mmCIF file as Biopython writes it, N, C-alpha, C and O atoms, coordinates in Angstrom:
data_model
#
loop_
_atom_site.group_PDB
_atom_site.id
_atom_site.type_symbol
_atom_site.label_atom_id
_atom_site.label_alt_id
_atom_site.label_comp_id
_atom_site.label_asym_id
_atom_site.label_entity_id
_atom_site.label_seq_id
_atom_site.pdbx_PDB_ins_code
_atom_site.Cartn_x
_atom_site.Cartn_y
_atom_site.Cartn_z
_atom_site.occupancy
_atom_site.B_iso_or_equiv
_atom_site.auth_seq_id
_atom_site.auth_asym_id
_atom_site.pdbx_PDB_model_num
ATOM 1   N N  . UNK A ? 1  ? 0.448  -1.404 0.197  1.0 0.0 1  A 1 
ATOM 2   C CA . UNK A ? 1  ? 0.200  -0.313 0.370  1.0 0.0 1  A 1 
ATOM 3   C C  . UNK A ? 1  ? 1.355  1.361  -0.693 1.0 0.0 1  A 1 
ATOM 4   O O  . UNK A ? 1  ? 2.489  1.529  -1.143 1.0 0.0 1  A 1 
ATOM 5   N N  . UNK A ? 2  ? 0.491  1.878  -0.610 1.0 0.0 2  A 1 
ATOM 6   C CA . UNK A ? 2  ? 1.861  3.843  -0.790 1.0 0.0 2  A 1 
ATOM 7   C C  . UNK A ? 2  ? 0.571  4.478  0.296  1.0 0.0 2  A 1 
ATOM 8   O O  . UNK A ? 2  ? -0.560 4.073  0.564  1.0 0.0 2  A 1 
ATOM 9   N N  . UNK A ? 3  ? 1.070  5.204  0.568  1.0 0.0 3  A 1 
ATOM 10  C CA . UNK A ? 3  ? 1.083  6.678  1.277  1.0 0.0 3  A 1 
ATOM 11  C C  . UNK A ? 3  ? 0.028  7.510  1.151  1.0 0.0 3  A 1 
ATOM 12  O O  . UNK A ? 3  ? -0.541 8.163  2.026  1.0 0.0 3  A 1 
ATOM 13  N N  . UNK A ? 4  ? -0.272 7.407  -0.454 1.0 0.0 4  A 1 
ATOM 14  C CA . UNK A ? 4  ? -1.606 8.351  -0.359 1.0 0.0 4  A 1 
ATOM 15  C C  . UNK A ? 4  ? -2.888 7.562  -0.544 1.0 0.0 4  A 1 
ATOM 16  O O  . UNK A ? 4  ? -3.727 8.135  -1.239 1.0 0.0 4  A 1 
ATOM 17  N N  . UNK A ? 5  ? -3.205 6.420  -0.092 1.0 0.0 5  A 1 
ATOM 18  C CA . UNK A ? 5  ? -4.044 5.207  0.511  1.0 0.0 5  A 1 
ATOM 19  C C  . UNK A ? 5  ? -4.136 5.634  1.664  1.0 0.0 5  A 1 
ATOM 20  O O  . UNK A ? 5  ? -5.146 6.325  1.794  1.0 0.0 5  A 1 
ATOM 21  N N  . UNK A ? 6  ? -3.470 5.528  2.673  1.0 0.0 6  A 1 
ATOM 22  C CA . UNK A ? 6  ? -3.209 6.037  3.958  1.0 0.0 6  A 1 
ATOM 23  C C  . UNK A ? 6  ? -4.862 5.926  4.457  1.0 0.0 6  A 1 
ATOM 24  O O  . UNK A ? 6  ? -5.808 6.256  3.742  1.0 0.0 6  A 1 
ATOM 25  N N  . UNK A ? 7  ? -4.987 5.323  6.007  1.0 0.0 7  A 1 
ATOM 26  C CA . UNK A ? 7  ? -6.249 6.575  6.698  1.0 0.0 7  A 1 
ATOM 27  C C  . UNK A ? 7  ? -5.181 6.886  7.636  1.0 0.0 7  A 1 
ATOM 28  O O  . UNK A ? 7  ? -4.133 6.449  8.110  1.0 0.0 7  A 1 
ATOM 29  N N  . UNK A ? 8  ? -6.628 8.648  7.676  1.0 0.0 8  A 1 
ATOM 30  C CA . UNK A ? 8  ? -5.695 9.444  8.452  1.0 0.0 8  A 1 
ATOM 31  C C  . UNK A ? 8  ? -5.745 9.169  10.062 1.0 0.0 8  A 1 
ATOM 32  O O  . UNK A ? 8  ? -6.830 9.185  10.644 1.0 0.0 8  A 1 
ATOM 33  N N  . UNK A ? 9  ? -4.641 8.941  10.687 1.0 0.0 9  A 1 
ATOM 34  C CA . UNK A ? 9  ? -3.689 8.637  12.336 1.0 0.0 9  A 1 
ATOM 35  C C  . UNK A ? 9  ? -4.013 8.033  12.464 1.0 0.0 9  A 1 
ATOM 36  O O  . UNK A ? 9  ? -5.046 7.701  13.045 1.0 0.0 9  A 1 
ATOM 37  N N  . UNK A ? 10 ? -2.966 7.376  11.764 1.0 0.0 10 A 1 
ATOM 38  C CA . UNK A ? 10 ? -2.298 5.688  11.969 1.0 0.0 10 A 1 
ATOM 39  C C  . UNK A ? 10 ? -1.763 5.968  11.940 1.0 0.0 10 A 1 
ATOM 40  O O  . UNK A ? 10 ? -1.479 6.988  11.311 1.0 0.0 10 A 1 
ATOM 41  N N  . UNK A ? 11 ? -1.050 5.263  12.657 1.0 0.0 11 A 1 
ATOM 42  C CA . UNK A ? 11 ? 1.268  4.915  12.240 1.0 0.0 11 A 1 
ATOM 43  C C  . UNK A ? 11 ? 1.419  4.301  10.837 1.0 0.0 11 A 1 
ATOM 44  O O  . UNK A ? 11 ? 0.284  4.165  10.382 1.0 0.0 11 A 1 
ATOM 45  N N  . UNK A ? 12 ? 2.461  3.823  9.855  1.0 0.0 12 A 1 
ATOM 46  C CA . UNK A ? 12 ? 2.895  3.048  9.366  1.0 0.0 12 A 1 
ATOM 47  C C  . UNK A ? 12 ? 3.353  3.368  9.591  1.0 0.0 12 A 1 
ATOM 48  O O  . UNK A ? 12 ? 3.235  4.190  10.499 1.0 0.0 12 A 1 
ATOM 49  N N  . UNK A ? 13 ? 4.859  2.946  8.758  1.0 0.0 13 A 1 
ATOM 50  C CA . UNK A ? 13 ? 6.118  2.203  9.092  1.0 0.0 13 A 1 
ATOM 51  C C  . UNK A ? 13 ? 6.190  2.051  7.613  1.0 0.0 13 A 1 
ATOM 52  O O  . UNK A ? 13 ? 5.428  1.224  7.112  1.0 0.0 13 A 1 
ATOM 53  N N  . UNK A ? 14 ? 7.361  3.032  6.479  1.0 0.0 14 A 1 
ATOM 54  C CA . UNK A ? 14 ? 7.800  3.074  5.572  1.0 0.0 14 A 1 
ATOM 55  C C  . UNK A ? 14 ? 8.605  2.261  5.636  1.0 0.0 14 A 1 
ATOM 56  O O  . UNK A ? 14 ? 9.619  2.371  6.326  1.0 0.0 14 A 1 
ATOM 57  N N  . UNK A ? 15 ? 8.180  0.790  4.580  1.0 0.0 15 A 1 
ATOM 58  C CA . UNK A ? 15 ? 9.252  -0.334 3.842  1.0 0.0 15 A 1 
ATOM 59  C C  . UNK A ? 15 ? 9.784  0.091  2.675  1.0 0.0 15 A 1 
ATOM 60  O O  . UNK A ? 15 ? 10.366 -0.734 1.971  1.0 0.0 15 A 1 
ATOM 61  N N  . UNK A ? 16 ? 9.727  0.851  2.444  1.0 0.0 16 A 1 
ATOM 62  C CA . UNK A ? 16 ? 10.393 0.948  0.668  1.0 0.0 16 A 1 
ATOM 63  C C  . UNK A ? 16 ? 10.205 2.510  0.410  1.0 0.0 16 A 1 
ATOM 64  O O  . UNK A ? 16 ? 9.513  3.127  1.219  1.0 0.0 16 A 1 
ATOM 65  N N  . UNK A ? 17 ? 10.738 3.143  -0.592 1.0 0.0 17 A 1 
ATOM 66  C CA . UNK A ? 17 ? 10.395 4.414  -0.964 1.0 0.0 17 A 1 
ATOM 67  C C  . UNK A ? 17 ? 10.745 3.795  -2.707 1.0 0.0 17 A 1 
ATOM 68  O O  . UNK A ? 17 ? 11.630 2.998  -3.020 1.0 0.0 17 A 1 
ATOM 69  N N  . UNK A ? 18 ? 10.164 4.179  -3.235 1.0 0.0 18 A 1 
ATOM 70  C CA . UNK A ? 18 ? 9.975  4.039  -5.082 1.0 0.0 18 A 1 
ATOM 71  C C  . UNK A ? 18 ? 9.858  5.087  -6.365 1.0 0.0 18 A 1 
ATOM 72  O O  . UNK A ? 18 ? 9.033  5.304  -7.253 1.0 0.0 18 A 1 
ATOM 73  N N  . UNK A ? 19 ? 11.564 5.782  -5.833 1.0 0.0 19 A 1 
ATOM 74  C CA . UNK A ? 19 ? 11.717 6.813  -6.499 1.0 0.0 19 A 1 
ATOM 75  C C  . UNK A ? 19 ? 12.803 6.929  -7.490 1.0 0.0 19 A 1 
ATOM 76  O O  . UNK A ? 19 ? 13.485 5.934  -7.737 1.0 0.0 19 A 1 
ATOM 77  N N  . UNK A ? 20 ? 13.006 7.951  -8.026 1.0 0.0 20 A 1 
ATOM 78  C CA . UNK A ? 20 ? 14.720 8.015  -8.153 1.0 0.0 20 A 1 
ATOM 79  C C  . UNK A ? 20 ? 15.780 9.207  -6.483 1.0 0.0 20 A 1 
ATOM 80  O O  . UNK A ? 20 ? 15.522 9.906  -5.503 1.0 0.0 20 A 1 
ATOM 81  N N  . UNK A ? 21 ? 17.215 8.517  -7.452 1.0 0.0 21 A 1 
ATOM 82  C CA . UNK A ? 21 ? 18.589 8.394  -6.555 1.0 0.0 21 A 1 
ATOM 83  C C  . UNK A ? 21 ? 17.517 10.620 -5.626 1.0 0.0 21 A 1 
ATOM 84  O O  . UNK A ? 21 ? 16.664 10.654 -4.738 1.0 0.0 21 A 1 
ATOM 85  N N  . UNK A ? 22 ? 17.774 11.143 -5.939 1.0 0.0 22 A 1 
ATOM 86  C CA . UNK A ? 22 ? 17.481 12.154 -6.456 1.0 0.0 22 A 1 
ATOM 87  C C  . UNK A ? 22 ? 15.865 12.616 -5.168 1.0 0.0 22 A 1 
ATOM 88  O O  . UNK A ? 22 ? 15.973 13.143 -4.061 1.0 0.0 22 A 1 
ATOM 89  N N  . UNK A ? 23 ? 14.528 12.166 -5.882 1.0 0.0 23 A 1 
ATOM 90  C CA . UNK A ? 23 ? 13.541 12.006 -4.184 1.0 0.0 23 A 1 
ATOM 91  C C  . UNK A ? 23 ? 13.696 11.387 -3.199 1.0 0.0 23 A 1 
ATOM 92  O O  . UNK A ? 23 ? 13.072 11.780 -2.213 1.0 0.0 23 A 1 
ATOM 93  N N  . UNK A ? 24 ? 14.715 9.994  -3.040 1.0 0.0 24 A 1 
ATOM 94  C CA . UNK A ? 24 ? 14.688 9.136  -2.159 1.0 0.0 24 A 1 
ATOM 95  C C  . UNK A ? 24 ? 15.412 10.214 -1.396 1.0 0.0 24 A 1 
ATOM 96  O O  . UNK A ? 24 ? 15.012 10.558 -0.284 1.0 0.0 24 A 1 
ATOM 97  N N  . UNK A ? 25 ? 16.737 10.891 -2.111 1.0 0.0 25 A 1 
ATOM 98  C CA . UNK A ? 25 ? 18.124 12.167 -0.977 1.0 0.0 25 A 1 
ATOM 99  C C  . UNK A ? 25 ? 16.916 12.728 -0.959 1.0 0.0 25 A 1 
ATOM 100 O O  . UNK A ? 25 ? 17.377 13.126 -2.029 1.0 0.0 25 A 1 
ATOM 101 N N  . UNK A ? 26 ? 15.792 13.191 -0.842 1.0 0.0 26 A 1 
ATOM 102 C CA . UNK A ? 26 ? 15.157 14.229 -0.105 1.0 0.0 26 A 1 
ATOM 103 C C  . UNK A ? 26 ? 14.481 13.634 0.854  1.0 0.0 26 A 1 
ATOM 104 O O  . UNK A ? 26 ? 14.624 14.095 1.987  1.0 0.0 26 A 1 
ATOM 105 N N  . UNK A ? 27 ? 13.798 12.752 0.705  1.0 0.0 27 A 1 
ATOM 106 C CA . UNK A ? 27 ? 13.171 12.146 1.495  1.0 0.0 27 A 1 
ATOM 107 C C  . UNK A ? 27 ? 13.480 11.713 2.824  1.0 0.0 27 A 1 
ATOM 108 O O  . UNK A ? 27 ? 12.770 11.787 3.827  1.0 0.0 27 A 1 
ATOM 109 N N  . UNK A ? 28 ? 15.276 10.997 2.624  1.0 0.0 28 A 1 
ATOM 110 C CA . UNK A ? 28 ? 15.792 10.871 3.432  1.0 0.0 28 A 1 
ATOM 111 C C  . UNK A ? 28 ? 16.283 11.803 4.270  1.0 0.0 28 A 1 
ATOM 112 O O  . UNK A ? 28 ? 16.215 11.827 5.499  1.0 0.0 28 A 1 
ATOM 113 N N  . UNK A ? 29 ? 17.093 13.043 3.071  1.0 0.0 29 A 1 
ATOM 114 C CA . UNK A ? 29 ? 17.029 15.069 4.059  1.0 0.0 29 A 1 
ATOM 115 C C  . UNK A ? 29 ? 15.604 14.481 5.684  1.0 0.0 29 A 1 
ATOM 116 O O  . UNK A ? 29 ? 15.960 13.985 6.754  1.0 0.0 29 A 1 
ATOM 117 N N  . UNK A ? 30 ? 13.990 14.814 5.231  1.0 0.0 30 A 1 
ATOM 118 C CA . UNK A ? 30 ? 13.408 14.913 6.024  1.0 0.0 30 A 1 
ATOM 119 C C  . UNK A ? 30 ? 13.103 13.763 7.287  1.0 0.0 30 A 1 
ATOM 120 O O  . UNK A ? 30 ? 12.469 14.055 8.301  1.0 0.0 30 A 1 
ATOM 121 N N  . UNK A ? 31 ? 13.613 12.570 7.044  1.0 0.0 31 A 1 
ATOM 122 C CA . UNK A ? 31 ? 13.589 11.797 8.190  1.0 0.0 31 A 1 
ATOM 123 C C  . UNK A ? 31 ? 12.691 9.957  8.010  1.0 0.0 31 A 1 
ATOM 124 O O  . UNK A ? 31 ? 12.545 9.009  8.781  1.0 0.0 31 A 1 
ATOM 125 N N  . UNK A ? 32 ? 12.078 10.392 5.799  1.0 0.0 32 A 1 
ATOM 126 C CA . UNK A ? 32 ? 11.903 9.635  5.551  1.0 0.0 32 A 1 
ATOM 127 C C  . UNK A ? 32 ? 12.186 8.195  5.236  1.0 0.0 32 A 1 
ATOM 128 O O  . UNK A ? 32 ? 12.150 7.884  4.045  1.0 0.0 32 A 1 
ATOM 129 N N  . UNK A ? 33 ? 12.329 7.712  5.700  1.0 0.0 33 A 1 
ATOM 130 C CA . UNK A ? 33 ? 13.013 5.976  4.789  1.0 0.0 33 A 1 
ATOM 131 C C  . UNK A ? 33 ? 12.786 4.839  5.499  1.0 0.0 33 A 1 
ATOM 132 O O  . UNK A ? 33 ? 12.506 5.057  6.677  1.0 0.0 33 A 1 
ATOM 133 N N  . UNK A ? 34 ? 12.813 3.697  5.171  1.0 0.0 34 A 1 
ATOM 134 C CA . UNK A ? 34 ? 12.752 2.617  5.228  1.0 0.0 34 A 1 
ATOM 135 C C  . UNK A ? 34 ? 12.449 2.088  7.139  1.0 0.0 34 A 1 
ATOM 136 O O  . UNK A ? 34 ? 13.334 2.193  7.988  1.0 0.0 34 A 1 
ATOM 137 N N  . UNK A ? 35 ? 11.281 1.646  7.381  1.0 0.0 35 A 1 
ATOM 138 C CA . UNK A ? 35 ? 11.491 1.542  8.808  1.0 0.0 35 A 1 
ATOM 139 C C  . UNK A ? 35 ? 11.091 2.519  9.871  1.0 0.0 35 A 1 
ATOM 140 O O  . UNK A ? 35 ? 10.634 2.385  11.006 1.0 0.0 35 A 1 
ATOM 141 N N  . UNK A ? 36 ? 11.389 3.464  9.186  1.0 0.0 36 A 1 
ATOM 142 C CA . UNK A ? 36 ? 10.816 5.354  9.942  1.0 0.0 36 A 1 
ATOM 143 C C  . UNK A ? 36 ? 9.234  4.250  9.535  1.0 0.0 36 A 1 
ATOM 144 O O  . UNK A ? 36 ? 8.802  3.437  8.719  1.0 0.0 36 A 1 
ATOM 145 N N  . UNK A ? 37 ? 8.681  5.427  11.543 1.0 0.0 37 A 1 
ATOM 146 C CA . UNK A ? 37 ? 7.540  5.740  10.910 1.0 0.0 37 A 1 
ATOM 147 C C  . UNK A ? 37 ? 6.296  6.704  11.046 1.0 0.0 37 A 1 
ATOM 148 O O  . UNK A ? 37 ? 5.987  7.263  12.098 1.0 0.0 37 A 1 
ATOM 149 N N  . UNK A ? 38 ? 5.574  6.835  9.758  1.0 0.0 38 A 1 
ATOM 150 C CA . UNK A ? 38 ? 4.545  7.484  9.491  1.0 0.0 38 A 1 
ATOM 151 C C  . UNK A ? 38 ? 3.907  7.946  9.643  1.0 0.0 38 A 1 
ATOM 152 O O  . UNK A ? 38 ? 3.043  7.116  9.359  1.0 0.0 38 A 1 
ATOM 153 N N  . UNK A ? 39 ? 2.979  9.428  10.136 1.0 0.0 39 A 1 
ATOM 154 C CA . UNK A ? 39 ? 1.324  9.349  10.009 1.0 0.0 39 A 1 
ATOM 155 C C  . UNK A ? 39 ? 0.664  10.025 9.461  1.0 0.0 39 A 1 
ATOM 156 O O  . UNK A ? 39 ? 0.525  11.118 10.009 1.0 0.0 39 A 1 
ATOM 157 N N  . UNK A ? 40 ? -0.023 9.842  8.268  1.0 0.0 40 A 1 
ATOM 158 C CA . UNK A ? 40 ? -0.949 10.627 7.752  1.0 0.0 40 A 1 
ATOM 159 C C  . UNK A ? 40 ? -1.901 11.286 8.131  1.0 0.0 40 A 1 
ATOM 160 O O  . UNK A ? 40 ? -3.006 10.769 8.298  1.0 0.0 40 A 1 
ATOM 161 N N  . UNK A ? 41 ? -1.549 13.144 8.437  1.0 0.0 41 A 1 
ATOM 162 C CA . UNK A ? 41 ? -1.953 13.770 9.266  1.0 0.0 41 A 1 
ATOM 163 C C  . UNK A ? 41 ? -3.555 14.887 9.419  1.0 0.0 41 A 1 
ATOM 164 O O  . UNK A ? 41 ? -4.289 15.397 10.265 1.0 0.0 41 A 1 
ATOM 165 N N  . UNK A ? 42 ? -3.337 14.741 7.714  1.0 0.0 42 A 1 
ATOM 166 C CA . UNK A ? 42 ? -5.170 15.518 6.973  1.0 0.0 42 A 1 
ATOM 167 C C  . UNK A ? 42 ? -4.417 15.558 5.688  1.0 0.0 42 A 1 
ATOM 168 O O  . UNK A ? 42 ? -3.276 15.305 5.302  1.0 0.0 42 A 1 
ATOM 169 N N  . UNK A ? 43 ? -5.673 16.031 5.132  1.0 0.0 43 A 1 
ATOM 170 C CA . UNK A ? 43 ? -5.477 15.239 3.455  1.0 0.0 43 A 1 
ATOM 171 C C  . UNK A ? 43 ? -6.071 16.724 3.437  1.0 0.0 43 A 1 
ATOM 172 O O  . UNK A ? 43 ? -6.866 17.192 4.251  1.0 0.0 43 A 1 
ATOM 173 N N  . UNK A ? 44 ? -5.344 17.547 2.002  1.0 0.0 44 A 1 
ATOM 174 C CA . UNK A ? 44 ? -6.387 18.873 0.941  1.0 0.0 44 A 1 
ATOM 175 C C  . UNK A ? 44 ? -6.384 18.024 -0.071 1.0 0.0 44 A 1 
ATOM 176 O O  . UNK A ? 44 ? -6.405 16.800 -0.198 1.0 0.0 44 A 1 
ATOM 177 N N  . UNK A ? 45 ? -6.344 19.212 -0.960 1.0 0.0 45 A 1 
ATOM 178 C CA . UNK A ? 45 ? -6.916 18.804 -2.686 1.0 0.0 45 A 1 
ATOM 179 C C  . UNK A ? 45 ? -5.591 17.256 -2.841 1.0 0.0 45 A 1 
ATOM 180 O O  . UNK A ? 45 ? -5.592 16.033 -2.695 1.0 0.0 45 A 1 
ATOM 181 N N  . UNK A ? 46 ? -4.831 18.132 -3.141 1.0 0.0 46 A 1 
ATOM 182 C CA . UNK A ? 46 ? -4.397 17.417 -4.345 1.0 0.0 46 A 1 
ATOM 183 C C  . UNK A ? 46 ? -2.670 16.852 -3.354 1.0 0.0 46 A 1 
ATOM 184 O O  . UNK A ? 46 ? -1.950 16.006 -3.885 1.0 0.0 46 A 1 
ATOM 185 N N  . UNK A ? 47 ? -2.265 17.496 -1.917 1.0 0.0 47 A 1 
ATOM 186 C CA . UNK A ? 47 ? -1.730 17.004 -1.120 1.0 0.0 47 A 1 
ATOM 187 C C  . UNK A ? 47 ? -2.159 16.427 0.334  1.0 0.0 47 A 1 
ATOM 188 O O  . UNK A ? 47 ? -3.264 16.172 0.813  1.0 0.0 47 A 1 
ATOM 189 N N  . UNK A ? 48 ? -0.866 16.325 0.834  1.0 0.0 48 A 1 
ATOM 190 C CA . UNK A ? 48 ? -0.874 15.938 2.454  1.0 0.0 48 A 1 
ATOM 191 C C  . UNK A ? 48 ? -0.150 16.371 3.264  1.0 0.0 48 A 1 
ATOM 192 O O  . UNK A ? 48 ? 0.756  17.184 3.083  1.0 0.0 48 A 1 
ATOM 193 N N  . UNK A ? 49 ? -0.598 15.683 4.603  1.0 0.0 49 A 1 
ATOM 194 C CA . UNK A ? 49 ? 0.185  16.593 4.806  1.0 0.0 49 A 1 
ATOM 195 C C  . UNK A ? 49 ? 0.398  15.013 7.040  1.0 0.0 49 A 1 
ATOM 196 O O  . UNK A ? 49 ? -0.162 14.360 7.920  1.0 0.0 49 A 1 
ATOM 197 N N  . UNK A ? 50 ? 1.718  15.538 6.391  1.0 0.0 50 A 1 
ATOM 198 C CA . UNK A ? 50 ? 2.271  14.229 6.948  1.0 0.0 50 A 1 
ATOM 199 C C  . UNK A ? 50 ? 3.281  14.509 8.162  1.0 0.0 50 A 1 
ATOM 200 O O  . UNK A ? 50 ? 3.933  15.551 8.098  1.0 0.0 50 A 1 
ATOM 201 N N  . UNK A ? 51 ? 3.485  13.548 9.408  1.0 0.0 51 A 1 
ATOM 202 C CA . UNK A ? 51 ? 4.020  13.115 10.438 1.0 0.0 51 A 1 
ATOM 203 C C  . UNK A ? 51 ? 5.305  12.136 10.646 1.0 0.0 51 A 1 
ATOM 204 O O  . UNK A ? 51 ? 5.334  11.004 11.130 1.0 0.0 51 A 1 
ATOM 205 N N  . UNK A ? 52 ? 6.184  12.806 10.208 1.0 0.0 52 A 1 
ATOM 206 C CA . UNK A ? 52 ? 7.587  11.785 10.358 1.0 0.0 52 A 1 
ATOM 207 C C  . UNK A ? 52 ? 8.540  12.622 11.264 1.0 0.0 52 A 1 
ATOM 208 O O  . UNK A ? 52 ? 8.758  13.815 11.052 1.0 0.0 52 A 1 
ATOM 209 N N  . UNK A ? 53 ? 9.256  11.701 12.595 1.0 0.0 53 A 1 
ATOM 210 C CA . UNK A ? 53 ? 10.193 11.573 13.837 1.0 0.0 53 A 1 
ATOM 211 C C  . UNK A ? 53 ? 9.414  13.850 14.468 1.0 0.0 53 A 1 
ATOM 212 O O  . UNK A ? 53 ? 10.052 14.868 14.740 1.0 0.0 53 A 1 
ATOM 213 N N  . UNK A ? 54 ? 8.291  13.636 14.421 1.0 0.0 54 A 1 
ATOM 214 C CA . UNK A ? 54 ? 7.559  14.873 15.432 1.0 0.0 54 A 1 
ATOM 215 C C  . UNK A ? 54 ? 7.983  16.181 14.488 1.0 0.0 54 A 1 
ATOM 216 O O  . UNK A ? 54 ? 8.113  17.305 14.972 1.0 0.0 54 A 1 
ATOM 217 N N  . UNK A ? 55 ? 8.207  15.842 12.890 1.0 0.0 55 A 1 
ATOM 218 C CA . UNK A ? 55 ? 7.755  17.040 11.929 1.0 0.0 55 A 1 
ATOM 219 C C  . UNK A ? 55 ? 6.955  16.974 11.233 1.0 0.0 55 A 1 
ATOM 220 O O  . UNK A ? 55 ? 6.473  15.859 11.031 1.0 0.0 55 A 1 
ATOM 221 N N  . UNK A ? 56 ? 6.432  18.119 10.536 1.0 0.0 56 A 1 
ATOM 222 C CA . UNK A ? 56 ? 5.892  17.858 8.930  1.0 0.0 56 A 1 
ATOM 223 C C  . UNK A ? 56 ? 5.479  18.442 8.187  1.0 0.0 56 A 1 
ATOM 224 O O  . UNK A ? 56 ? 5.958  19.554 7.964  1.0 0.0 56 A 1 
ATOM 225 N N  . UNK A ? 57 ? 4.521  18.012 7.545  1.0 0.0 57 A 1 
ATOM 226 C CA . UNK A ? 57 ? 5.359  17.865 5.953  1.0 0.0 57 A 1 
ATOM 227 C C  . UNK A ? 57 ? 4.287  17.601 4.905  1.0 0.0 57 A 1 
ATOM 228 O O  . UNK A ? 57 ? 3.940  16.466 4.577  1.0 0.0 57 A 1 
ATOM 229 N N  . UNK A ? 58 ? 3.685  18.960 4.301  1.0 0.0 58 A 1 
ATOM 230 C CA . UNK A ? 58 ? 3.034  19.193 3.292  1.0 0.0 58 A 1 
ATOM 231 C C  . UNK A ? 58 ? 3.702  18.288 2.029  1.0 0.0 58 A 1 
ATOM 232 O O  . UNK A ? 58 ? 4.770  18.691 1.568  1.0 0.0 58 A 1 
ATOM 233 N N  . UNK A ? 59 ? 2.971  16.839 1.357  1.0 0.0 59 A 1 
ATOM 234 C CA . UNK A ? 59 ? 3.376  16.838 0.021  1.0 0.0 59 A 1 
ATOM 235 C C  . UNK A ? 59 ? 2.048  16.279 -0.718 1.0 0.0 59 A 1 
ATOM 236 O O  . UNK A ? 59 ? 0.892  15.934 -0.471 1.0 0.0 59 A 1 
ATOM 237 N N  . UNK A ? 60 ? 3.048  16.426 -1.880 1.0 0.0 60 A 1 
ATOM 238 C CA . UNK A ? 60 ? 1.797  15.949 -2.869 1.0 0.0 60 A 1 
ATOM 239 C C  . UNK A ? 60 ? 1.419  14.821 -2.995 1.0 0.0 60 A 1 
ATOM 240 O O  . UNK A ? 60 ? 2.173  13.938 -2.586 1.0 0.0 60 A 1 
ATOM 241 N N  . UNK A ? 61 ? 0.369  14.515 -3.486 1.0 0.0 61 A 1 
ATOM 242 C CA . UNK A ? 61 ? 0.107  13.183 -4.056 1.0 0.0 61 A 1 
ATOM 243 C C  . UNK A ? 61 ? 0.804  12.547 -4.749 1.0 0.0 61 A 1 
ATOM 244 O O  . UNK A ? 61 ? 0.441  11.382 -4.583 1.0 0.0 61 A 1 
ATOM 245 N N  . UNK A ? 62 ? 1.393  12.567 -5.262 1.0 0.0 62 A 1 
ATOM 246 C CA . UNK A ? 62 ? 2.539  12.143 -6.112 1.0 0.0 62 A 1 
ATOM 247 C C  . UNK A ? 62 ? 3.295  11.483 -5.549 1.0 0.0 62 A 1 
ATOM 248 O O  . UNK A ? 62 ? 3.337  10.253 -5.558 1.0 0.0 62 A 1 
ATOM 249 N N  . UNK A ? 63 ? 4.481  12.739 -4.591 1.0 0.0 63 A 1 
ATOM 250 C CA . UNK A ? 63 ? 4.987  12.027 -4.365 1.0 0.0 63 A 1 
ATOM 251 C C  . UNK A ? 63 ? 4.454  10.694 -2.301 1.0 0.0 63 A 1 
ATOM 252 O O  . UNK A ? 63 ? 5.000  9.704  -1.812 1.0 0.0 63 A 1 
ATOM 253 N N  . UNK A ? 64 ? 3.761  11.170 -2.059 1.0 0.0 64 A 1 
ATOM 254 C CA . UNK A ? 64 ? 3.094  9.771  -1.621 1.0 0.0 64 A 1 
ATOM 255 C C  . UNK A ? 64 ? 3.178  8.602  -1.898 1.0 0.0 64 A 1 
ATOM 256 O O  . UNK A ? 64 ? 3.550  7.577  -1.326 1.0 0.0 64 A 1 
ATOM 257 N N  . UNK A ? 65 ? 2.448  9.105  -3.673 1.0 0.0 65 A 1 
ATOM 258 C CA . UNK A ? 65 ? 2.986  7.838  -4.095 1.0 0.0 65 A 1 
ATOM 259 C C  . UNK A ? 65 ? 3.921  6.974  -4.307 1.0 0.0 65 A 1 
ATOM 260 O O  . UNK A ? 65 ? 3.666  5.772  -4.375 1.0 0.0 65 A 1 
ATOM 261 N N  . UNK A ? 66 ? 4.808  7.330  -4.405 1.0 0.0 66 A 1 
ATOM 262 C CA . UNK A ? 66 ? 6.820  6.561  -4.000 1.0 0.0 66 A 1 
ATOM 263 C C  . UNK A ? 66 ? 6.545  5.999  -2.486 1.0 0.0 66 A 1 
ATOM 264 O O  . UNK A ? 66 ? 6.931  4.973  -1.925 1.0 0.0 66 A 1 
ATOM 265 N N  . UNK A ? 67 ? 5.944  6.793  -2.170 1.0 0.0 67 A 1 
ATOM 266 C CA . UNK A ? 67 ? 6.073  5.597  -0.102 1.0 0.0 67 A 1 
ATOM 267 C C  . UNK A ? 67 ? 5.373  4.518  -0.755 1.0 0.0 67 A 1 
ATOM 268 O O  . UNK A ? 67 ? 4.564  4.697  -1.666 1.0 0.0 67 A 1 
ATOM 269 N N  . UNK A ? 68 ? 5.796  3.034  -0.125 1.0 0.0 68 A 1 
ATOM 270 C CA . UNK A ? 68 ? 5.162  2.634  0.577  1.0 0.0 68 A 1 
ATOM 271 C C  . UNK A ? 68 ? 5.081  1.695  2.365  1.0 0.0 68 A 1 
ATOM 272 O O  . UNK A ? 68 ? 6.137  1.363  2.904  1.0 0.0 68 A 1 
ATOM 273 N N  . UNK A ? 69 ? 4.268  1.521  2.764  1.0 0.0 69 A 1 
ATOM 274 C CA . UNK A ? 69 ? 4.033  1.378  3.766  1.0 0.0 69 A 1 
ATOM 275 C C  . UNK A ? 69 ? 3.228  0.162  3.971  1.0 0.0 69 A 1 
ATOM 276 O O  . UNK A ? 69 ? 2.865  -0.154 5.104  1.0 0.0 69 A 1 
#
């Protein structure tokens, strides 16, 4: 399942990131990597707010689809 399909306020663990190296490095810099817990806090039109390592980030749905949980 991808993060785009995740339920709100449920903690998931990142299994894999299926994106190119640049996107993977960007997500790693946010603390989003394999084995790390992530929670979807809110959904907007084409964006979602996620919580990773006690920080909140706004990502678009295309990026959320690359994060497998």
